[in-house]
C-alpha positions in Angstrom: 15.7 14.6 73.3 12.7 13.1 75.0 9.1 13.8 74.2 8.0 17.2 75.3 5.3 17.4 78.0 1.8 18.3 76.9 0.9 21.9 77.6 -2.5 23.3 77.1 -2.3 26.3 74.8 -4.4 29.3 75.2 -7.9 28.6 73.9 -10.8 30.7 72.7 -14.2 30.0 74.3 -15.5 26.5 73.5 -18.0 26.3 70.6 -20.4 24.1 72.6 -20.7 22.2 75.9 -22.2 18.7 76.4 -22.9 18.1 80.1 -22.1 14.6 81.4 -21.7 13.0 84.8 -18.6 10.8 85.2 -18.0 11.0 88.9 -17.1 7.4 89.6 -13.3 7.1 89.7 -11.2 4.1 89.4 -8.4 2.2 87.7 -8.7 0.0 84.6 -8.1 -3.7 85.3 -8.9 -5.0 81.8 -11.1 -4.4 78.8 -12.5 -7.5 77.1 -15.3 -8.9 74.9 -15.4 -5.5 73.2 -18.1 -4.0 75.4 -17.0 -5.0 78.9 -14.3 -3.6 81.2 -13.3 -4.4 84.8 -12.3 -1.5 87.0 -11.2 -1.1 90.6 -12.8 1.9 92.3 -11.0 4.2 94.7 -12.7 2.3 97.6 -11.2 -1.0 96.3 -14.4 -2.4 94.8 -14.0 -4.3 91.6 -16.8 -3.6 89.1 -17.6 -4.8 85.6 -18.8 -1.8 83.6 -20.2 -1.3 80.1 -17.5 -0.2 77.6 -19.3 1.5 74.7 -16.5 1.4 72.2 -16.3 -1.2 69.4 -12.7 -0.3 68.4 -9.4 -1.7 69.7 -9.0 1.3 72.1 -5.2 1.2 71.3 -3.4 3.5 73.8 -6.4 3.8 76.1 -6.6 0.2 77.3 -3.6 0.0 79.5 -4.2 -1.7 82.9 -3.8 0.7 85.8 -4.9 3.7 83.8 -7.2 6.1 85.7 -10.8 6.0 84.5 -14.0 7.8 85.1 -17.5 6.2 84.7 -21.0 7.4 84.7 -23.8 5.7 86.7 -27.3 5.0 85.4 -30.3 5.0 87.6 -32.2 2.7 85.2 -33.1 -0.4 87.3 -33.3 -2.6 84.2 -29.7 -2.1 83.3 -27.5 -5.1 84.1 -24.4 -3.0 84.3 -25.3 0.4 85.8 -21.8 1.9 85.2 -20.5 3.1 81.8 -16.8 3.7 81.1 -16.6 7.3 79.9 -13.0 8.3 79.8 -9.4 7.1 80.4 -6.5 9.1 81.5 -3.6 9.2 79.0 -0.7 11.3 80.3 -2.1 14.6 81.4 -5.4 14.5 79.5 -8.7 12.6 79.6 -9.6 10.7 76.5 -13.3 10.1 75.8 -13.9 6.4 74.9 -17.7 6.5 74.9 -18.3 6.6 71.1 -21.9 7.8 71.3 -20.8 11.0 73.1 -19.4 12.1 69.7 -22.8 11.8 68.1 -24.5 13.5 71.1 -22.1 16.4 70.8 -22.7 16.7 67.1 -26.5 16.6 67.5 -26.3 19.3 70.1 -24.1 21.4 67.8 -26.4 20.9 64.8 -29.4 21.9 66.9 -27.6 25.1 68.0 -26.4 25.8 64.5 -22.8 26.1 65.6 -21.2 23.0 64.0 -18.4 24.5 61.8 -19.1 24.1 58.1 -22.6 22.7 58.8 -24.7 25.6 59.8 -27.8 26.8 58.0 -29.8 23.6 58.2 -33.3 24.1 59.6 -33.8 20.4 60.4 -31.9 17.2 60.9 -32.7 13.6 61.7 -30.4 11.0 63.4 -29.9 7.5 62.2 -31.2 7.9 58.7 -31.6 5.2 56.0 -29.6 6.1 52.9 -30.2 4.8 49.4 -28.8 1.3 49.1 -29.7 0.2 52.6 -26.9 1.7 54.7 -27.7 3.9 57.7 -25.8 7.1 58.4 -25.7 9.1 61.5 -27.5 12.3 60.4 -29.6 13.6 57.5 -29.7 17.4 57.1 -32.3 19.3 55.2 -33.9 22.7 54.6 -30.8 24.7 54.2 -31.2 28.5 53.9 -29.4 28.6 50.5 -28.4 25.1 49.5 -31.3 22.9 48.3 -29.3 19.7 48.4 -30.0 17.1 51.1 -26.9 16.5 53.2 -25.7 13.2 54.7 -23.3 13.2 57.7 -21.4 10.3 59.2 -19.6 10.8 62.6 -16.5 8.9 63.7 -15.2 9.1 67.3 -11.4 9.2 67.4 -9.3 8.2 70.4 -6.0 7.0 68.9 -3.1 9.4 68.6 0.6 9.5 67.7 2.2 12.6 69.0 -0.2 15.5 68.3 -1.9 13.7 65.4 -5.2 11.9 65.9 -5.5 8.7 63.9 -8.4 6.7 62.6 -9.3 3.8 62.6 -7.7 1.9 65.6 -8.8 -1.4 64.1 -10.0 -2.8 60.8 -13.5 -1.4 60.2 -15.5 -3.0 57.4 -18.5 -1.0 58.5 -16.6 2.2 58.4 -15.5 1.5 54.9 -19.1 0.8 53.8 -20.1 4.2 55.2 -17.4 5.8 53.1 -18.6 4.0 50.0 -22.2 5.1 50.8 -21.1 8.7 51.1 -19.2 8.5 47.9 -22.2 7.2 46.1 -24.5 9.9 47.5 -22.0 12.6 46.4 -22.0 11.1 42.9 -25.8 11.7 42.9 -25.2 15.4 43.4 -26.0 15.3 47.2 -23.8 16.7 49.9 -21.9 14.1 51.8 -19.7 14.7 54.9 -17.5 12.5 57.1 -16.8 14.1 60.4 -14.1 12.9 62.8 -14.7 13.9 66.4 -11.4 13.7 68.3 -12.2 13.1 71.9 -8.9 14.3 73.3 -7.5 17.8 73.7 -3.9 17.2 72.7 -4.2 16.7 68.9 -3.7 19.3 66.1 -4.7 17.3 63.1 -6.2 14.0 61.9 -4.8 11.3 59.6 -5.8 7.9 58.5 -4.1 5.0 60.2 -3.2 3.4 56.9 -1.1 0.6 58.3 -4.0 -0.6 60.5 -6.7 -0.7 57.7 -5.3 -0.1 54.2 -8.8 -0.7 52.7 -10.3 2.1 54.8 -7.4 4.4 53.8 -8.1 3.7 50.1 -11.8 4.3 50.5 -11.1 7.6 52.3 -8.8 8.8 49.6 -11.4 7.9 46.9 -14.2 9.6 48.8 -12.2 12.8 49.2 -11.2 12.8 45.5 -14.9 12.4 44.5 -16.1 15.3 46.6 -17.0 13.9 50.0 -16.2 16.5 52.6 -13.7 15.2 55.1 -13.9 17.3 58.3 -12.7 17.1 61.9 -13.4 18.8 65.2 -11.6 18.5 68.5 -13.4 18.0 71.9 -11.9 18.3 75.3 -13.2 15.8 77.8 -13.8 16.5 81.5 -15.6 14.8 84.3 -18.7 16.9 84.0 -18.6 18.1 80.3 -17.3 17.6 76.8 -16.3 20.8 75.1 -16.4 21.2 71.4 -13.3 23.3 70.9 -12.2 23.8 67.3 -11.8 22.4 63.8 -8.8 20.3 62.9 -7.2 19.7 59.5 -7.5 16.2 58.0 -4.5 14.7 56.1 -6.0 12.3 53.5 
């Protein structure tokens, strides 16, 4: 039997909405040099756009795929357009990795990020002991005096209804896990949060065959008390919706 078509299940109201503007439509010609992509717009114009994704973008880099881009009005930008999303089957997949951090920051500010409520303050891009930088530092919890450290990973790769990370070897990602593990050993709270930027996944797992070292670091981190969490976001042309939590298979 062939693969079943994706059907959107009935959903409760989204937890949070991040407004975006991705109104430029086109088709992907190629993605190259990590941070560049060529697209052909609906009018036939070929543009080079910024591609804010350091990964391999496996499954979202197929030439001819429908894409949407945002446009900056900053005159100092060499490339005004930014690749925001790629059409895969019947869904949009968000490939702008920083949107995951923006979504998390907005959810933290609103106090609605599942499992991470109760913190009165947070700071982005914090220096952790040992010299590493993590995405967020959380403090002033209503009942938990421990500082909390949060690292966010944007996920675009999927196999069936399972989101998978990473999509390429990530030495930096492994260092983040090692830092979180060390912080947890010091009695602090440490969290790794996968943000799945596609609405067709029901769980997250490590792509062990792509980066075995990352898989081992993830297993060790979980065993030593690092919280491994995941949320799913649905990507649209004018918004990214934080929908629900997902289980993580370590």
